[in-house]
C-alpha positions in Angstrom: 0.0 0.0 0.0 1.6 3.3 -1.1 0.3 6.7 -0.4 2.1 9.6 -2.3 4.8 7.1 -3.1 5.4 6.3 0.6 5.1 2.9 2.1 3.6 1.9 5.5 7.0 2.1 7.3 7.7 5.6 6.1 4.2 6.8 7.0 4.6 5.3 10.5 7.9 7.2 11.0 6.3 10.4 9.8 3.4 10.0 12.2 5.8 9.1 15.1 7.8 12.3 14.5 4.7 14.4 14.3 3.5 12.9 17.6 6.8 13.8 19.2 6.9 17.3 17.9 3.2 18.3 18.5 2.3 16.1 21.3 -0.8 13.9 21.7 -3.1 16.8 22.7 -2.4 19.0 19.7 -2.2 16.3 17.1 -6.0 16.1 16.6 -6.2 19.9 16.2 -3.4 19.7 13.6 -5.2 17.0 11.7 -8.5 19.0 11.8 -6.8 22.1 10.5 -5.0 20.2 7.8 -8.3 18.6 6.7 -10.1 22.0 6.6 -7.2 23.4 4.5 -7.4 20.5 2.0 -11.2 20.8 1.8 -11.1 24.6 1.2 -8.4 24.1 -1.4 -10.5 21.6 -3.3 -13.6 23.8 -3.1 -11.6 26.7 -4.3 -10.2 24.9 -7.3 -13.5 23.3 -8.4 -15.8 26.1 -7.1 -14.0 28.9 -9.0 -15.3 27.8 -12.4 -18.8 27.2 -11.0 -18.8 30.6 -9.3 -17.8 32.4 -12.6 -20.5 30.5 -14.5 -23.1 31.5 -11.9 -22.0 35.2 -12.0 -22.3 35.2 -15.8 -25.8 33.7 -15.6 -26.9 36.4 -13.1 -25.5 39.2 -15.2 -27.3 37.8 -18.3 -30.6 37.7 -16.3 -30.1 41.3 -15.1 -29.4 42.5 -18.6 -32.5 40.8 -20.0 -35.2 41.7 -17.6 -34.8 44.5 -15.0 -37.0 43.9 -12.0 -38.8 46.9 -10.4 -40.3 46.8 -7.0 -43.8 48.2 -6.6 -44.5 50.3 -3.5 -47.9 49.7 -1.9 -49.4 52.2 0.4 -50.0 50.4 3.7 -52.8 51.4 6.0 -51.5 51.9 9.4 -53.4 51.8 12.6 -52.1 53.6 15.6 -52.8 52.5 19.2 -52.4 56.1 20.4 -55.9 56.9 19.1 -57.6 54.8 21.7 -57.9 56.4 25.1 -58.1 54.5 28.3 
């Protein structure tokens, strides 16, 4: 089993060194931060093209059909009119 061209013994040595450097309490935090970083990197790479396509679609819709909001006069009742 090879991960990134490294075998099991090499991975165990790397994990042991990381455990010695960061300690058992900080190792889960380090793994969590590394996982978030990889996730954000993947989303950034794949999401960049999707975001540009979405922005182009929104711009096309705005150019085609401008939307105007209609203001309606609302009847308001005040509670100050009633005397106790």
